[in-house]
N, C-alpha and C positions, 0 to 999 in steps of 0.2 A: 796491171792491177786496177780494179774498178774504184774510182774515187767518188765518194758520196758525202753530201751534207745531209745530216738527219735533223730535221726541224720538228721540234716537239712542242705542242701547245698544251700546257698542263691544266688550262681552264676549260678544255673542250669536253663536252659530254659528261662522262663519269669520272673525269679528272684523273686519268691514268697516264698522262703524258710523261711525267718524270720517270716513273717506274718502267714504262715501255721503252723510253729512250735508252736506258741502261741495258735492258734485255735485247733490244734491237741491235745496238752497237756490238754487244758480245756475239750475237748470232752472225751478223754480217761479217765481222772481222774474223770469226772462226772459219767462214766460207771464203776468206781471202780478199775481202773488200778493205779499202783504206777509208775510214770514216772519221768525220768530225761531227760532234753533236752540239746543237744550239737549242736552248730551251727559252721560249718566249716569256717575257714578263708582262707585256701588254701588246695590243694589236699592232702598234707600229713596229714591233720587233719582227713580225711576220714579213713585212716589207723589207726591213733591213737585212734579214738573213737570206731571204730569197734573192735580193740584189747581190749579196755576197757570193752566193752559189753561181750566179751568172757571171759576175766579174772574175771569179777565180776559175771559171770554166770547168766546174765539177761535172763529171759524167752523169751523175744522178742527184736528184733532190728527193729524199724520202720524207714524206709528210705524215707525222703522227698527229691526227686531229680529226675533226668532223668536216661537214660540207662547207661551213663558214670559213674554216681555215684554208681549205683547198681553194675556195673562191678568192680569198684574199691573195693567195700565192699566184693564182692565174692572172689576176688583174695587176700584179706587179710584173709578171713575165712579159706582158704585152709591150713593155717599154724597152725590151732588150732584143737585140738581133740573135744573140746566143742564148738558148734555153736548154737547161739540162733535161734529161729524161725524168719523168715524174713517176714516183711510186707512192701509193697511199696505204697507210695503216689506220683503219677506221676506229676512232675512239669517241666519235660523236654520238648524237641521239638517234639519228636516222641513217646517215651514211649512204645517201643515194648515189653519190659520185663513185665511191669505192665499189658499190654493188654493180654499177654500170661497167666497171672495169673487170668484173668477175672476181673481186677480192672477197674472201669469205671470213666470217668469224668462227671460232674465237680468234683473238688477236695473235696467238701463237701460230695458228694456221696461216693467217695473213702474212706473217713474217716469213714463214717457210715458202709460201707461194711466191713472194717477191724474190727470194734468194734463187729460186728455180724458175724464174719468169722469163719471158721473151719480150722484146721491144715491138711496139705496134704504134703506127700513127693514128691520131684521132682528130676529128673535127671539133671546132669550138663555135659556140654561138655568140653573137654580139647584139646587145640591145642598148640603143642610145649610147654606144661607146663602151659599155660595161660588158665583160665577157662572162659566159656561163658554160659549164661542162655537162650539166644534167638537163635542166629544164627551167622555163619560166612559166608562170601560171597566174591567172586572174579569175576572181569569182569569190563567192561567199566563203567557201572552204579554204582556198589559198590565203585569203586575208587573215585567217586565224594563225597562220604559221609564225609570223613575226610578233604576234600578240601573246604567245605562250611564254610564260615567265621562266627564268632560269631555275627557280625553285620547283616549278612543276616538272621541268625536264629532269631534274635530279631525282625527284620523288617517283615519277611515273615512267620515265624514259620515253620511248616512241609512243606509248599509250597516251601521253599528254596531248599529242596532236589529234589523236582519234577522239578524245573527250571533247576538245574544243571544236573539232570538226562537226560532231553530232549536234552541238549547241547551235552552230551556224546554220544548219539545215532548216531549223525552224523559221529563220528569217531570210531564207534564200531569195535573192533578187536576180532579175535578169538585166542584161545591159545590151543595148543596140550597138553592135560593133561594125564599123566599116573596115573591111580588110582589102588591101590592094597587094596582091602577090603575083610576082612574075608576069605582070601585064594584064591581069584580070581582077575584077572587083567583086566582093561578096559583102552583102549586108545581112546580118543575122542577129536575132535576139537570143542571147546565150546566157547560161548560168555558169559555164566553165569554159575557159580558154586556156589551152596548154600548148607550149612549143617545146619539143624534145630534140636533143642532139642525136640520140641513137635509139636502139630498140628498147632499152631498159629504163622504165620510169617508176620510181617509188618501189623498187623491188619486184615489179611485174616484168618478167624477162622478155615477153613478146608484146608489150604494149603497142609498139609500132613494129609489126611482124616483118615488114619488108626492109626495115632500116638496119644499117650497120654503123660502126663507129667512124668510118671514114668514107661514106658514100657521097660526100660533098653536098648533102641536103640537110635541111631542118624539116621537122615533121609536126604538123598542126593537128590538134584535136579540139573539136568544138562540141559542146553538149547543150542542147536546148533545156529549158526548164523541165524537170522530171520529178516524179515522186521518189520517195526513199526506196520503195520496192523496185522501181525501174533502175535506179542507180545501182542497187545490189546486183540486178540482173546483168547490167552492162559491165560492171567490174568482174563478175563471174566469167563472162565471155572473154574478157581481156586476159584473165588469168589462166584460161583453159589452154592446154597444150594442143588441142585440136583447133583447126581453123574454123571459126564460127562467124557467120555474117552478123555485123552489128546492126542495131535498129536504126530507123530513119532519124531518130533524135540525135544521132552522132554523125559528125562530118570529119573526115580525115583527108588532109592534103599534104603534099611535100613541096618544098620551095627552096630557093636560094636567097631571095630577098623579099621583104614584105613590110608594109606599113599598117599599123593597127590604131584605130581611133575609136574612143567611146564618146558618144554625144551627150552633152549637157551634164557631165559629171566628172569630177576628179577621181582618179583611181590609180593605185600602184599595182605592180606585179610582184609576186614572190619570185626570187631568183636564187636557185640553188639553196633554198631553205631560208633565205634572208629577204628583208624588204628591198625591193628593187626600184627601178625608175618609174616615173609617172607617165601615163598616156599623154600624148600620142607616142607610139613606139616605132622606131625603125629597127627592124630585126634582120640580120643576115648571117650567113655561115662563113666561117674562116676555115677552108678545107685543109686538113692535115696540119693544123697549126702546132700541135704538140706531138711528142713521142712519149708513150707511157708504158709502164710495166704491166703486163697482163699474164695470167696463168697460161701454161703451155697449151692447154686444150683450146684456147680461144684464137690461136694463130691459124 
């Protein structure tokens, strides 16, 4: 019998955690799973219940929450030698991590996918000792991520990030970044720096078209200062299912370890949708650090 701890964050996204915990438990137990449900009251409970799942050596830790909840779980798991297989039921605002695992909405479909899923290893990124599962990014637009209020998230959902992102484009700045990766150095003036763990970034399935969940690499995307029209063109090419050559304003590299420095300015990165560490950054990949549940077609 599969033993699982279901961790539900009722304050995530549209605040569906409690209801979905009951629904998920019923569905999983009907499928033959042995489940225990833990509903968080505050952020420290995420750490407490994740630790419990490791200490009791549960086969699975099913997370009902958004990217912030999954990130908190991940940064607790790094302290344990035994780590349960992770499943994600997305109830957050953006849910980039769940999208990267191929988990789809509505939530009822996500639950069904997990019940009929397969186990797959996945890489994890590390930035200054903090772990991430989707991406880190820096620039005018990423800086708006952690400035979006909870009220705006509830009112507008993922559109809140788009609204704030458009505002930031009016005041776009570039930063001179020194990048040392796998033995070579790059100095570039960029408006956007992004490091992804796999192919899927912000719902764009082939953002890094050569990447996979467990290729042992991280993937770097750099964009020079560009106009709004040029940005739209670049995003359109990234979203296209056909391989299209990117313009010279974009640089893409893959690496195992890297150091990033911004000269004469303090700046933070956005990490899996939350405010992350401050530059300078030491970034590296932890190959096959986790096992996760993914839909059958992704195996």
